[in-house]
N, C-alpha and C positions, 0 to 999 in steps of 0.2 A: 504494500500500500504506500510505503514511503516514496517510491519512485513516481507514483501517480501525483503525489503532492508537490513534486518538483515544478509542475506547471501551474500550481495554484498558490494563492496567498491565504494563510489562515488568519481569520478575523475574529475578534471577540466582539460580540454584539450584546451590549448591555441595554436592557429596556425595562419598562415597567408595564405590567399587565394587571389591570384592575387595581392599580396602586401598589402592587408588590414587585420587588426587584426580581428580574430574571436575567439569565445569561445563556447565550448560545456561543459555541465555537463553530465557525463555518469555514469550509474550504471552498474558496471561490476562484474562478479563473481570474487572471489579471485584468481587472477592470479599474479604470481610473475616473473618479473614486467610486467605491461601491455604496456610498451613503444613500443615493437615490434608490438603488436596487433594494436596500434593506428597508427603507421607508415604505416602498411599494409592497414588499412582502409582508411586513407587519400589518399594513393596512388591509391587504387581501385576507390575511389569516384572522385578524382580531378587530379590524375597523378602529373605532375611536377608543376602544378599551386599552390599546397599547400606545406607548410613546417611547421613541428611541432616546436613550440617555447618553450612550457613548458608543463609538465604533473605533476600534484600534487594532493594530496588528498583534497577533498572539505572541506572548513571550516564549522563550525556549522551553520553560517548564510547562506552559499550556500546550505547546506543540507536541511535546513528548506524551503528555496525558492523552491528547487527541489521537495520536498514532496508536497508542496502546488500547484505545477504546474505553478509557477511564473518564469519569466526570472531571470537569475543569477544576483545577486547584482552587481552594477557598481562600479568598483574600480576607485580610483583617477587616472587620466591619468598622466603618467610620462614616457617620452621617448617612447619606443616601446610597453609599456604595453597595451594589449587589454582591452577594456571596456566591450563590449559584442557583440554578433553576432545578 
């Protein structure tokens, strides 16, 4: 699977669903920038119930967890920072 990811960028998508923090890690083809794509997908899936909070490239630790099929690493909770979905 790792060789398939060579043509993709891993993105951490942090959003709120019904006011609760959620997080996805998504492997996306190189798109510049994927912000509009994620807004459209959240709108299609959840409508006004979801709001994009942050979109950033995955860290090395998050990338390893994704490749292993593990849930994303939990970040220290601070304010509105999502931990995981």
